[in-house]
N, C-alpha and C positions, 0 to 999 in steps of 0.2 A: 156887926163885926166887919171890919174893913180888911180887905186883902190888897195887898200892894202887888206890884209886878213880880217881885222876886218870889213871893209866897206862891203865886200862881204857877210859876215855872217849877217850883220844887214839887208842887202837888202833881203836875203832869208827869214828872219824872218818876214819882213813886208809882203812879197808876201804870205807866209803861212797863216798868220792871216787874210789876205784879202780873200783868198780861203775859209777858215773856216767860215767866216762871210756869205758866200753866201749859206750855207746849213742850213735847219731847225734844230732847237734845238732838235726836237723829234727824228730825225734820229740818233742823237748822243746819245740820252737817251735810245733808244730801247733795246740795250743789257743789260742795267742796269735793265729795267722794266720786262723782260722775266723771268719767274721762272726757276729755274735750273731743269734740267732733271736728275732723278736718274739713275744711272748705272743699267743695267739689272740684275746684280748680286745683287745689293742692292734691287731691286723689288722682286726677288725671296725670298730673306731673309725676306722681309716684310710680304709676303703672308704666308710663313711657320710660322712666328711668330703669325699671326692672327689665323691660324688653331690650333696651339698649345694652344693659349689662349682659343679658343672655346671648344676644347676637355677638357681642364682643368675646365672650367665652367660647362660642362655637368656632369663631374665626381663628382664635388663637390655639385651640386644641382640636385638631381634625380627628375624625374617628379612626381607630387602628384597624388593621385587617385581621385581628385575632379572632378565629371563629368561635362561635358559641359552642361549648362542649355539648355533644349529643347525650341525650339521656337514654338509659338502658330501658328497653321495653320488656316487661316481664311476660313470659309465655306461660299461660295457665297449664298446670300439670294435667296429663291425661292418664287414663288407665290402659292404654294400648301397649301390649307386651312388646318388647325389643325381640326381633327374630334372631334365632340362634343359628350358627353355622351347621351345616349338614355335611357329614363325610361318610364315604362308603369304603368298604374293604376293597372291592373290586370296582374300578372306575377308570374310564378312558378319556383322555384329552387328545382329540384329533389335531395334529400339527400341520401336515400337508401331504399332498400327493407327490411322491417321489417320482413315479412314472405314470404315464397314461393320464394326463389331466382330463378333466371333465369335457366331453364333447370331442375327444380325439376320434378321428375318422380312420377306420380300419377296413380291410377287405373282408368279405364274408368267409368264415372258415379260417381266418388268420389266427395263428396262435401267438399269444403275447403274455408278458409277465406284469402283473399289477402290483405295485408296492406303495404301502402307506407308511407314513412316519406317525407313531403313536407315543404318547407319554402316559406313564402310570400316574394317574391323578389320585388314586386311592391310598389306602393305608397298608395294603398287603402286598407282598412281593410276588410277582408273576414268575412262574417257574416253566420248565420245558413241558410240564403236564398240562399247561394252559394251551388252548387251541384257538386258531382263527377258523371260523366256521361260516359257511353260507346260510343265510336265513331266509331270503325271499328274493323275489324279482327273477330276472333272467339268469339261469344257472351258468351258462357260458362254459360248458365242458363238464367232465365227469368228476373233477376234484371238488370236494365239498368241505374238506377239513385239512388244516396243516398245523403242525406243532410250532410253538414259539421257539426261537433259536436258543434261548437260554434264560437265566434269571434276570428279571428287570425290577429293581427296587423302586419304591415310591419316589416320584420325582424324576426318574430316568426315562429316557426315550429309547425306542427300538423301531427298526424298520421290518415289517412283516410283508411277505410276498406270496403270491399264488400264481400258478400258470393257468391261463384261461384261454378259450377259443371263442372268437367272434361268431355270433349266430349267423345262420345262412340267410335269414330274411333281412331285407333292407330297413333302415330306419334307426331311431334311438333305442338303446337297450341299457337297462340299469340293473346291477346286481348288488344286493345288500348283504353286508358281513358284519359279524360281531365277534367278540371273544367269549370263550367258554372256560369256566374254571374246572378243577378236577372233580367237583361235586355235580357238574353238569349244568350249572346255572349260567345263563347267558348275561352278558353286561356289555355296555358300550359307553357312549359319550352323552352329552346333555346334562341338565341340572339334576336329573334323577337316574343317571347312568344307564339309561335304557334306549338310547338312540343309536341306530346302526350307521356305519360309515359305508361308503359305496363306491363303485366304479361305473361311470357312464361313458358309453361309446356310441359312435354312429357308423353304421355299415351301409355300403352302397354296392349292390350286386353288380352293376355295370362295371365297376372299377376292379372287380375280383378276377385275377388272372388264372384262377384254378377251376377245374371241373371234376366231377366224380365219375368213376368208371366201375361198373359192376359186371359180374359174369360167373360162369360155372367152370369147374376144373374136372373134366370128364375122363379121369384116369382109368385105363382099362383093368380095373381090379376091384376087389371087395372093399378096399380101403386105399386112401391116398397116402403115399409116403411123404416125408418132408420134401417140400418143393421151393425152388427159387423162381419167383415171378419177375419177368422183364418186360419193360415197355421201352421200345426203341423208337426215337424221334425219326421219322422218315426223312431221308435225304442226308442224315448225319450219322455219326457214330456215338451219339449221346444215348445213354441208357439209364433207366431208373429201375432199381430192383427192390423186391420186397420178399421176406421170408414167410412162407406158408407152412404152418405146423401140420403134423400128421393128422389124417382123417378130416381135414377141412376141405370141403369140396366146392365152396363158394368164396368169392372175395369181393371186397369193396375198397377202392383206393382213391386218393386225390392226386390229380396230376395237373401240371401247368397247361395252359391252353396250347393246342397244336395238333399235328397229325402224327399218328403212331402206328406201330406194328406191336403185337402182343404175343408172347409165348412164355412157356414154363419149362423148367429143366428139373428132372429127378436125378440127382447126382449118384444115388446108390444104384439105380437101374440104367443109367445112361440113356434116358428116353427124353424126347423133346415133344411137348404138346404146344400147338399153335392155333391162332385164329386165322383160318384159311378160306380161300375162295374154292370154287368147284375144280380148280386145276391143282388143288393141294399146295398152292402158294400162299404165303402169308398176305392178307389184305390189310389195307390201311383203315383206320377210323379216326374221327375227329373229336377232340375234347373242347367243349365250348364253355367260356367263363360262366360260373354260377349254375351250370346245368349238369344233369346226370346223363352219361351215355351207358346204356344198358345192353345186356345180352352180348358182351364181348367174351364169348365162350371158347375156351381152349380144349377142344375135343379131338383133334387130330394129333395122334401120338406116333412117333417114329424114332428109330435109333439113329436117324441121320438128321442133320440140320435142315430146316425148311428154307426154300428159296423165297425171295421177296417179289411179290407181284405189284399191282397197282393199288 
């Protein structure tokens, strides 16, 4: 059997188609489905183009000054109770010292008036049955309680005053005071209505221009009638007088510093008793600042005035 050229070509074509029919179609299509890979040079060019475009955008659109809004911070809840306001029926708010500021210097034995300005911080009205009372410290005199001048409603202020006497000793002295309600309960200032307000002074004996004089009244009878006691400053006509009640046979008085004569007069009986020397003439004595001059006894009585000696 002879094959010519055309027959051979036809035979090879049939064999080729048969072989191709044996492979899946996907294998033949894979090269067509895969994306093309750019060349490295093309990738570099692409990156450069992106950078150039970004820089251009930054240059053309500068950042604004609009602040970034703050985010709220959540505080975790706690079990701590919220404190409640405390109020008292009787409660003082100290406003100021109207007189005698703290540290005021006074003479020993000097009488002064201390005034505080207080506000009713409580819920109850103060009445005249409320008292200003001494509680502790230096007492400064015999007064220990003073009535309030009138009603003081909550929120109102009042000036309360008390007459005091500076102590005889030198140095700082403090007297503490509070208010007392009609039930006898004390109350004051501070967060618990229990703090006293006070007066603080300083005394200096050397600056005190007064001295104390004491003595006996030797009236020639079983009892002393009412008397008038005189202290006459030597070399002048100045006289300081005191009333002596019936049956009082001793005395104690405060006088300015100086030199004096002393005598007493019984107006009902027209008798004069005096502090005299051996010649029955009134003799002088000296009052020294801050000191006591004792034994100025008025024991010489006469229906006639006594002369003045030395």
